[in-house]
C-alpha positions as CSV (number, residue, x, y, z in Angstrom):
1,X,69.3,-28.4,-81.6
2,X,70.5,-31.4,-83.6
3,X,73.6,-31.1,-85.7
4,X,73.5,-31.7,-89.4
5,X,75.7,-34.0,-91.6
6,X,77.6,-30.8,-92.6
7,X,78.5,-30.2,-88.9
8,X,79.6,-33.8,-88.3
9,X,81.8,-33.7,-91.4
10,X,83.4,-30.4,-90.3
11,X,84.1,-31.7,-86.8
12,X,85.6,-35.0,-88.2
13,X,87.7,-33.0,-90.6
14,X,89.1,-30.8,-87.8
15,X,89.8,-33.9,-85.7
16,X,91.6,-35.6,-88.6
17,X,93.6,-32.4,-89.3
18,X,94.6,-32.3,-85.6
19,X,95.8,-35.9,-85.7
20,X,97.9,-35.1,-88.9
21,X,99.3,-31.9,-87.4
22,X,100.2,-33.7,-84.1
23,X,102.0,-36.5,-85.9
24,X,104.0,-33.9,-87.9
25,X,104.8,-31.8,-84.9
26,X,106.1,-34.9,-82.9
27,X,107.7,-36.7,-85.9
28,X,110.9,-37.0,-84.1
29,X,109.1,-38.5,-81.0
30,X,106.7,-41.2,-82.3
31,X,106.1,-42.4,-78.8
32,X,104.9,-39.0,-77.7
33,X,103.0,-38.5,-81.0
34,X,101.1,-41.7,-80.3
35,X,100.2,-40.6,-76.8
36,X,98.9,-37.2,-78.1
37,X,97.0,-38.8,-80.9
38,X,95.4,-41.3,-78.5
39,X,94.1,-38.3,-76.5
40,X,92.5,-36.8,-79.6
41,X,91.1,-40.2,-80.5
42,X,89.5,-40.5,-77.1
43,X,87.9,-37.1,-77.5
44,X,86.6,-38.2,-80.9
45,X,85.1,-41.3,-79.3
46,X,83.4,-39.1,-76.6
47,X,82.0,-36.8,-79.3
48,X,80.7,-39.8,-81.2
49,X,78.9,-41.0,-78.1
50,X,77.3,-37.6,-77.6
51,X,76.3,-37.3,-81.2
52,X,74.7,-40.8,-81.1
53,X,72.7,-39.8,-78.1
54,X,71.5,-36.7,-80.0
55,X,70.8,-38.4,-83.3
56,X,69.7,-42.1,-83.6
57,X,70.9,-42.2,-87.2
58,X,74.4,-41.1,-86.3
59,X,77.0,-43.7,-87.4
60,X,79.8,-43.8,-84.8
61,X,82.1,-46.0,-86.9
62,X,81.8,-43.8,-89.9
63,X,82.5,-40.7,-87.9
64,X,85.6,-42.2,-86.3
65,X,86.9,-43.4,-89.6
66,X,86.4,-39.9,-91.0
67,X,88.3,-38.6,-88.0
68,X,91.2,-40.9,-88.9
69,X,90.9,-42.9,-85.6
């Protein structure tokens, strides 16, 4: 079952919110925040690869931008 634009937007929003929350949580440790955010960004990249395989019209760059990566 292919995901819809609505699904992609919801996932991107959740990833973006996780990045924002992580930066806030580790505000006193920017080095650690960067490490944690990089892990979230790596997951977003993997998701974008999977979504692109499932949907030829999927725009990886747009998704990653929406994720805040």
